[in-house]
C-alpha positions in Angstrom: 21.0 -126.8 -283.4 17.5 -125.3 -282.7 15.9 -123.2 -285.4 16.2 -120.1 -283.2 20.0 -120.3 -283.0 20.2 -121.0 -286.7 18.0 -117.9 -287.4 20.1 -115.7 -284.9 23.3 -116.8 -286.7 21.8 -115.5 -289.9 20.7 -112.2 -288.6 24.2 -111.8 -287.0 26.0 -112.5 -290.3 23.8 -110.0 -292.2 24.3 -107.5 -289.6 28.1 -108.1 -289.6 28.2 -108.1 -293.4 26.6 -104.4 -293.1 29.2 -103.4 -290.4 32.3 -104.9 -292.1 32.1 -104.7 -295.9 33.6 -101.4 -297.2 33.9 -100.0 -293.5 36.4 -102.2 -291.6 40.0 -100.9 -292.6 41.9 -103.9 -291.2 41.7 -107.4 -290.3 41.9 -106.7 -286.4 39.1 -104.1 -286.9 36.8 -106.6 -288.6 37.6 -109.3 -286.0 36.9 -106.8 -283.1 33.6 -106.2 -284.9 32.7 -109.9 -285.1 33.7 -110.3 -281.4 31.5 -107.5 -280.2 28.4 -108.7 -282.2 28.7 -112.2 -281.4 29.3 -111.8 -277.8 26.4 -109.2 -277.4 23.9 -111.3 -279.5 24.7 -115.0 -278.4 23.8 -114.9 -274.7 25.6 -118.4 -274.1 28.9 -116.7 -274.9 31.1 -116.1 -271.9 34.3 -115.4 -273.7 34.4 -114.6 -277.6 37.6 -113.8 -279.2 40.6 -114.6 -281.8 44.2 -116.0 -281.1 46.6 -115.3 -283.9 48.7 -118.4 -284.8 52.4 -117.6 -284.6 53.3 -121.3 -285.2 51.7 -124.7 -284.7 52.4 -124.5 -280.9 51.9 -120.9 -280.0 49.1 -118.5 -280.4 48.8 -114.8 -279.2 45.5 -113.3 -278.2 43.7 -111.0 -280.7 40.4 -108.9 -280.4 38.1 -110.4 -277.8 35.0 -109.7 -275.5 34.7 -111.2 -272.1 36.8 -111.7 -269.1 40.7 -111.1 -269.4 42.2 -113.6 -271.7 45.4 -115.8 -271.5 47.8 -113.6 -273.7 49.7 -116.6 -275.0 48.7 -120.2 -275.7 51.4 -122.6 -276.1 51.8 -126.3 -276.5 48.4 -127.6 -275.9 44.8 -126.7 -275.6 41.8 -126.5 -277.9 43.1 -123.7 -280.0 46.4 -125.2 -280.4 44.8 -128.5 -281.4 42.6 -126.3 -283.9 45.9 -125.0 -285.3 47.5 -128.4 -285.6 44.6 -130.3 -287.2 43.3 -127.2 -289.2 39.8 -128.4 -288.2 37.1 -126.9 -285.9 37.1 -128.4 -282.3 33.9 -128.6 -280.4 34.3 -129.4 -276.8 31.0 -130.0 -274.7 33.0 -130.2 -271.4 36.5 -128.5 -271.3 37.5 -130.6 -268.1 37.3 -133.7 -270.5 39.7 -132.2 -273.1 43.3 -133.5 -272.7 45.6 -130.6 -272.2 42.9 -128.0 -271.9 44.2 -124.5 -270.9 42.1 -123.0 -268.4 42.3 -119.2 -268.8 39.3 -118.7 -266.7 37.9 -121.6 -264.5 34.3 -120.5 -265.2 34.8 -121.7 -268.9 32.8 -125.1 -269.2 32.4 -125.7 -273.0 34.2 -124.4 -276.0 34.2 -124.2 -279.8 37.1 -123.2 -281.9 37.1 -122.4 -285.5 40.4 -122.0 -287.6 40.8 -119.4 -290.1 43.0 -120.4 -293.0 44.8 -118.4 -295.6 45.8 -120.9 -298.5 46.8 -123.8 -296.3 48.0 -122.3 -293.1 46.0 -121.4 -290.2 46.6 -117.8 -289.4 44.2 -117.4 -286.5 41.3 -119.1 -284.7 37.8 -118.0 -283.4 37.6 -119.2 -279.9 34.2 -119.0 -278.0 33.8 -120.3 -274.4 30.5 -120.8 -272.5 30.2 -120.8 -268.7 27.6 -123.9 -269.2 28.4 -127.2 -270.4 27.2 -128.5 -273.7 26.7 -125.1 -275.4 28.1 -125.9 -278.7 27.8 -128.7 -281.3 28.8 -129.7 -284.8 25.8 -127.6 -285.9 27.4 -124.4 -284.8 30.4 -125.0 -287.2 29.0 -124.1 -290.5 27.1 -120.7 -289.5 30.3 -119.5 -287.5 32.4 -120.6 -290.6 30.1 -118.6 -292.6 30.4 -115.6 -290.4 34.3 -115.8 -290.6 34.0 -115.7 -294.4 33.3 -111.9 -294.0 37.1 -111.8 -293.0 38.4 -113.4 -296.3 39.0 -110.0 -298.1 41.5 -109.1 -295.2 43.4 -112.4 -295.5 
């Protein structure tokens, strides 16, 4: 990851901390704030949002920014994979990911970070870009750090 992106993530985390801590009344409110800021500040984000896990094979859309989302993801795709494995997923080219669910054909690359409560995934942060190769393993730690701001709501 370039140093500019790393610095931007740190500035975003500080901004979100000020907006969320002691101010967000609920998990969905905090999630909506995370989506709004990430989507506005990270220009390569085409879609930025959360899906709530109902079980290991189905997720329901939560707060998001960007084009209209799939309301239900079921059975396959990057988000379901992240729920099943409880691990982040980085996809440089969504066309190469087996079982990818195309909610919008303009999406070309993606990153998914699971949010765990104890040992269960309760939601995932899903970010899509309309360009290939926009995410790497280096994005995982700063995004997970940002998602740490949601811990008081879990």
